N, C-alpha and C positions, 0 to 999 in steps of 0.2 A: 535708674541704674541701667547701664548699657551692657549688652552681652558681648564678651570678647569675640574677635573674629574667628579664632580657632575653634571655639566652643560652638559657634553658629554652624560651621561645617560638620562638626561632630554630630550635632542634633539632626542635620539633614541626612547624613549617612545612616544614622540610627533609624530614622523613619523609613528610609528606603530598604534597609535590611529587614526591618520588622514587616514591611509590606511583602517582601519576597518570602519570608518565613510563613506569613499568614496565607499567601497564595499557594505555596507548596502544601501546607497542611490542608487547605480546602480541596486542592486537586487530589491528594491521596486519600483523604477521609471520605469525601462525598462522591467521588467518581468511581463507583464500584462497577466492575464488569458485569453485564447482564448475561445470564445463561442463554444459549441458543435453543429456541424451542424445537423439539423433535416431534415428528408425527407419532400419534398414539400407537399405531401398529408396531413401530420400531421399539418403543419403550416396553410394550408387552412381551415381545418375542425375546428381548434381551440382546438382539443383534442390531448393531447400528451400521454395519458394513455390508449389508446384503444388497445384491443387485436385482432382486425380485421385481422392483417397480419398472425395470427396463426390459422385462421379459417379453412383453408384447409391443415393444417400440418399433414403429415403422417409419422409415425415412423415405421421403419422396425424392427420387433422383430425376424426376421429369424435367427439371430445369436444365439438365445437361443435354437433353434432346432438343432444346429450343434453338431456333435458327440464329437468334441474337448471340447466344453463347458460342455456337459453332463458328460465327464470323469474327470472334475476338482474335486479335493478332498479337504476337509478341514483338515489342519494340525494344531495341537496345541489345546489349550483350547477354547472351544466354548460354550457359549459366553465368551468373554474376561473378566476376573476378575481382576480389577486394583489393588486390595489388599491395603495394608497400604502404603500411599505415603507421602512425605514431612517429615519435622523434627518434633520432639515432642516439645510441648510448654514448654519452659524452665521456664516460669513465671506462670505456672499453680500451684495451691495449692497442 
């Protein structure tokens, strides 16, 4: 018994549609977002927006005193002039 040509395409589309549905279900059911781990001291204090860890932050600006940094030169237009960008409005009067 031969399968009619129209029914053959229907079966193919049905298989593809079921594949998309199964993939969507797998993606939504098993791809659960994992919580971001927080340091224990933030969890105990109840404050997650504190800047206390940066209290004793020291930044070394010694690289700015380096001769290689001082010899850097600016090439080109300063400040940069963006000029005319984009297309002209075709619908403007």
